[in-house]
C-alpha positions as CSV (number, residue, x, y, z in Angstrom):
1,M,-41.3,35.0,15.3
2,L,-38.4,37.1,14.7
3,R,-37.5,39.7,17.2
4,P,-37.6,43.7,16.4
5,T,-33.8,43.8,16.2
6,N,-33.6,40.6,13.8
7,R,-36.2,41.7,11.8
8,C,-34.4,45.2,11.2
9,A,-31.4,43.4,10.4
10,L,-32.8,41.4,8.0
11,L,-34.3,44.5,6.5
12,A,-31.3,46.3,6.3
13,C,-29.3,43.2,4.5
14,T,-32.4,42.8,2.2
15,L,-32.2,46.6,1.1
16,L,-28.6,46.5,0.9
17,F,-28.5,43.4,-1.4
18,G,-31.2,45.0,-3.7
19,A,-29.3,48.6,-3.9
20,C,-26.1,46.3,-4.9
21,A,-28.2,44.3,-7.3
22,S,-29.9,47.3,-9.1
23,R,-26.6,49.7,-8.9
24,P,-26.0,50.2,-12.4
25,L,-22.4,49.4,-14.0
26,P,-20.3,52.2,-15.1
27,K,-20.3,53.2,-18.8
28,Y,-18.7,50.7,-21.0
29,E,-15.2,51.9,-22.6
30,Q,-13.5,50.1,-25.8
31,P,-10.3,48.7,-24.4
32,I,-7.0,50.8,-25.1
33,A,-4.6,49.2,-27.2
34,R,-2.4,46.7,-25.4
35,A,1.3,48.4,-25.1
36,R,4.3,49.2,-23.4
37,I,3.7,52.9,-22.8
38,Q,0.0,53.9,-22.5
39,S,-1.7,57.3,-21.5
40,V,-4.4,56.1,-18.9
41,R,-6.8,58.1,-16.4
42,T,-5.9,57.5,-12.5
43,T,-7.9,57.9,-9.4
44,A,-7.0,57.2,-6.1
45,Y,-8.6,55.5,-3.1
46,T,-7.7,54.4,0.5
47,H,-8.7,51.5,3.0
48,T,-10.8,53.9,5.0
49,E,-13.3,54.6,2.1
50,S,-16.7,53.8,3.2
51,D,-16.7,51.3,0.1
52,H,-13.5,49.4,1.5
53,R,-14.1,49.2,4.8
54,K,-15.3,45.7,5.1
55,H,-12.3,44.9,3.1
56,G,-10.0,46.4,5.3
57,R,-6.3,46.2,4.1
58,S,-7.0,43.2,2.3
59,T,-6.6,43.1,-1.7
60,A,-8.9,41.2,-4.2
61,I,-6.0,38.5,-4.2
62,G,-5.9,38.2,-0.5
63,T,-2.6,39.8,0.2
64,C,-2.2,43.3,2.3
65,L,-2.4,46.6,0.4
66,Q,1.1,48.0,-0.4
67,C,2.5,51.5,0.0
68,G,6.4,51.8,-0.4
69,S,8.7,50.7,-3.1
70,V,5.8,49.0,-4.7
71,N,2.3,50.4,-4.6
72,S,-1.3,48.6,-4.7
73,A,-3.6,49.4,-7.8
74,A,-6.7,48.4,-8.5
75,A,-8.1,48.1,-12.4
76,D,-10.2,46.0,-14.6
77,W,-8.5,42.8,-14.7
78,S,-9.6,42.3,-18.6
79,R,-7.5,45.2,-19.3
80,W,-4.7,45.1,-16.9
81,P,-4.6,41.3,-15.3
82,A,-3.8,40.6,-11.6
83,G,0.1,41.0,-11.3
84,T,0.8,43.6,-13.8
85,V,3.5,45.9,-12.6
86,F,4.0,49.3,-14.1
87,R,5.6,52.6,-13.4
88,I,4.2,56.0,-13.6
89,Q,6.7,58.3,-15.7
90,E,5.7,61.5,-14.2
91,T,6.5,60.5,-10.6
92,G,8.6,57.4,-11.1
93,E,6.6,55.0,-8.7
94,L,5.8,51.4,-9.0
95,Y,2.4,50.0,-8.8
96,K,1.5,46.4,-9.1
97,V,-2.4,45.4,-10.1
98,D,-4.0,43.5,-6.8
99,D,-7.0,44.8,-6.5
100,Y,-10.3,45.5,-8.8
101,G,-13.4,47.8,-8.2
102,W,-17.0,48.1,-9.3
103,A,-16.4,51.5,-10.7
104,L,-13.5,50.3,-12.5
105,S,-15.2,47.6,-14.7
106,G,-15.4,47.8,-18.4
107,T,-13.3,51.2,-18.2
108,N,-9.8,52.2,-18.9
109,T,-9.2,53.7,-15.4
110,I,-6.6,52.8,-12.9
111,D,-7.1,53.3,-9.1
112,L,-4.1,53.7,-6.9
113,Y,-3.8,53.3,-3.4
114,K,-2.6,55.7,-1.1
115,P,-2.2,55.6,2.6
116,S,-4.4,57.8,3.5
117,S,-7.4,60.3,2.8
118,R,-5.1,63.4,2.8
119,A,-3.1,61.7,-0.1
120,M,-5.9,60.2,-1.8
121,N,-7.5,63.7,-2.2
122,A,-3.9,65.5,-2.9
123,W,-3.7,63.0,-5.9
124,G,-7.4,63.5,-7.3
125,V,-7.8,62.6,-10.7
126,R,-4.8,62.5,-13.2
127,R,-3.8,61.6,-16.9
128,V,-0.4,60.1,-16.8
129,T,2.0,57.9,-18.8
130,I,2.6,54.6,-17.7
131,E,5.2,52.1,-18.6
132,N,4.1,48.3,-18.3
133,L,7.2,46.4,-16.8
134,Q,5.3,43.2,-16.4
135,W,1.9,42.1,-17.5
136,G,-0.3,40.0,-15.0
137,D,-1.3,36.6,-15.1
138,V,-4.4,36.0,-17.3
139,D,-5.2,32.7,-16.1
140,R,-5.2,33.6,-12.5
141,S,-7.3,36.5,-12.8
142,L,-10.0,34.5,-14.5
143,A,-9.7,31.6,-11.6
144,I,-10.0,34.2,-9.0
145,L,-13.0,36.2,-10.7
146,R,-15.0,32.9,-11.5
147,G,-15.3,32.2,-7.9
148,R,-17.2,35.8,-7.3
149,S,-19.5,35.5,-10.4
150,K,-22.5,36.4,-8.4
151,Y,-21.5,40.4,-9.0
152,K,-21.9,42.0,-12.1
153,H,-18.9,43.8,-12.3
154,V,-17.2,40.4,-11.9
155,R,-19.2,39.0,-14.9
156,R,-18.4,41.7,-17.0
157,M,-14.9,41.3,-16.5
158,I,-15.1,37.6,-17.2
159,S,-17.1,37.9,-20.0
160,E,-14.1,40.5,-21.4
161,I,-11.4,38.3,-20.4
162,E,-12.9,35.2,-22.3
163,S,-14.1,37.6,-25.4
164,R,-10.3,38.8,-25.5
165,Y,-8.3,35.5,-24.3
166,A,-6.2,34.9,-27.1
167,E,-5.1,38.7,-27.2
168,L,-4.3,38.8,-23.6
169,Q,-2.2,35.9,-23.8
170,R,-0.5,37.2,-26.8
171,P,3.0,38.7,-25.4
172,V,3.1,42.4,-26.2
173,D,6.1,43.7,-28.4
174,T,7.6,46.9,-27.0
175,G,8.2,48.1,-30.7
176,E,4.2,48.5,-31.2
177,M,2.6,52.1,-31.3
178,F,2.5,53.4,-28.0
179,A,-1.3,53.6,-27.0
180,G,-3.2,56.8,-26.6
181,V,-0.1,58.9,-26.4
182,Q,2.5,60.1,-29.0
183,P,5.9,59.0,-28.7
184,K,8.6,61.7,-28.0
185,P,10.9,62.1,-30.8
186,A,14.3,60.8,-29.9
187,S,16.4,63.5,-28.9
188,R,19.2,63.8,-31.5
189,V,22.7,63.1,-30.4
190,I,25.2,65.6,-31.8
191,E,28.6,64.0,-32.3
192,P,31.8,65.8,-31.9
193,V,33.6,66.9,-34.6
194,A,37.0,64.9,-34.8
195,Q,39.1,67.6,-35.1
196,R,42.0,66.4,-36.8
197,A,45.5,67.5,-35.3
198,E,47.3,70.4,-37.1
199,P,50.9,69.3,-38.0
200,V,53.4,71.1,-35.6
201,A,55.2,73.3,-38.1
202,R,59.3,72.8,-37.3
203,R,61.8,75.3,-38.4
204,A,64.4,73.6,-40.5
205,E,67.6,74.1,-39.5
206,P,70.5,75.0,-41.4
207,I,72.6,72.3,-42.4
208,V,75.9,73.1,-42.1
209,V,78.6,71.2,-44.1
210,R,82.2,71.3,-42.8
211,T,84.5,70.5,-45.4
212,P,88.2,69.6,-44.2
213,A,90.5,72.8,-44.7
214,A,92.4,72.0,-47.8
215,P,96.4,71.4,-46.6
216,T,98.3,74.6,-47.6
217,K,101.0,73.6,-50.1
218,K,104.3,75.0,-49.7
219,P,106.0,76.8,-52.3
220,F,108.6,74.6,-53.8
221,V,112.0,76.1,-53.9
222,S,114.9,74.2,-55.7
223,G,118.2,74.7,-54.3
224,S,119.4,75.8,-50.9
225,I,118.5,78.9,-49.0
226,G,120.9,80.8,-46.9
227,V,122.2,83.7,-45.5
228,R,125.6,85.6,-46.2
229,V,127.3,88.6,-44.9
230,A,127.8,91.2,-47.1
231,T,131.3,92.9,-46.6
232,D,131.2,95.3,-49.8
233,S,129.5,98.1,-48.0
234,R,130.3,100.2,-44.9
235,N,127.8,98.7,-42.9
236,A,127.7,94.8,-42.8
237,A,124.5,93.5,-43.3
238,L,123.3,89.3,-43.8
239,V,122.1,89.2,-47.2
240,P,119.7,86.1,-48.4
241,F,120.7,84.0,-51.4
242,R,119.7,81.0,-53.1
243,S,122.4,78.7,-54.5
244,A,121.9,77.2,-58.0
245,P,119.9,73.6,-58.0
246,R,122.0,70.7,-58.6
């Protein structure tokens, strides 16, 4: 016969299991296209929430929740497999998908880990643009989930992965159209117009041509030139004379 305390404990477990079994799954959303850039709805959670206390600071892959240069994130692993790394363009924060949750299965929402309730509430619900830097491992995600297939939300993810397995294995072309967000037009780069250097006007210096001076010709005088003293006048004077040429 069970003691009253044990009977109460058994009843509580039964009610809890029944509540979990009857808990409805979230409304299903069609997966958004896999692309390098995506516009997604985000929420926030922390390790002190009532539905996460039993897990403490542990993630679904068995590691510790991260907060720092890379932060933990929870998502439907059929949309973002475990190990997916993305950057939020609005804040520059890096996140790695290492967790999942009941309310995320079958949806396009990503739950971001915050270290405190205050930080969680400050984030609230936001639509952001993410850049997927590295896609996670589909096979590893499937192996982890198959070991927990007794849960409905896990079975939903397993079914989704199996039905989209080929698509999830295909590498994402970074040239594909962005999913859920219009790409921003590339900013036009105005190249500087090359200015042709104007030639420097140089003033022509006058060219001075110096011609040698022509030699001065001395007059040719034939005969001898001399002077004589004129004595035929009262006043004597020197009178030049030229002798006849020879």
